[in-house]
C-alpha positions in Angstrom: 0.3 2.1 12.7 -1.6 5.3 12.1 -2.1 7.9 14.9 -4.9 10.4 14.4 -5.1 13.1 17.0 -5.4 16.7 16.8 -3.8 17.4 20.3 -0.2 17.8 19.2 1.3 16.6 22.7 -1.1 14.0 23.0 -0.3 12.5 19.4 3.6 12.9 20.0 3.4 11.1 23.3 1.2 8.2 22.0 3.7 8.1 18.7 6.8 8.1 21.0 5.6 5.4 23.1 4.6 3.1 20.2 8.1 4.0 18.4 9.7 2.8 21.6 8.1 -0.2 21.6 9.7 -0.7 18.2 6.2 0.2 15.9 6.6 2.2 12.7 4.0 5.2 13.3 2.4 7.5 11.0 0.9 10.7 12.3 -2.0 12.9 11.4 -3.4 15.9 13.1 -6.7 15.6 11.5 -9.2 13.4 9.5 -8.2 15.1 6.1 -4.5 14.4 6.6 -5.3 10.7 8.0 -7.0 10.1 4.6 -4.1 11.4 2.7 -1.6 9.1 4.6 -4.1 6.0 3.9 -4.0 6.5 0.5 -0.3 7.2 0.2 0.8 4.4 2.6 -2.1 1.8 2.5 0.1 -1.2 2.5 2.1 0.1 5.7 -1.1 0.6 8.0 -2.0 -2.3 10.0 -3.9 -0.4 12.9 -5.5 3.1 13.2 -5.7 5.0 16.8 -8.4 7.6 15.8 -9.6 10.4 17.6 -13.4 10.2 17.6 -13.7 13.9 17.3 -11.0 14.9 15.0 -11.0 18.1 12.8 -11.0 18.0 9.0 -12.7 15.1 7.6 -14.8 13.4 10.3 -13.7 10.1 12.0 -16.4 8.1 10.1 -15.1 9.5 6.6 -11.5 8.2 7.5 -12.7 4.6 8.1 -15.4 4.6 5.1 -14.3 2.9 2.1 -14.1 5.2 -0.7 -13.4 4.8 -4.6 -9.6 5.5 -3.9 -9.7 3.1 -0.9 -11.5 -0.2 -1.4 -13.0 -1.9 1.4 -10.0 -4.5 1.2 -7.7 -1.6 2.6 -9.9 -1.3 6.0 -8.9 -5.3 6.8 -7.0 -3.8 10.0 -8.4 -3.0 13.4 -9.5 0.5 14.4 -9.1 1.9 18.0 -11.3 5.1 18.6 -9.6 7.1 21.2 
């Protein structure tokens, strides 16, 4: 699971709750970091919790397929927060 949230305390709280529920969680503070994590951990991400107004790369860019992330990568749900 990938949590993308620029507010540190909120991101930590969400990630902590998910880990307590035994989910594996990756965290990104902005859209650019989220894209980097998706590139590196494509096979591990099954859900994205994405801040709609994240800094860095816009949220739309995070979920839009690119040459480095084919459409098949985005086979999982995306929840905008």
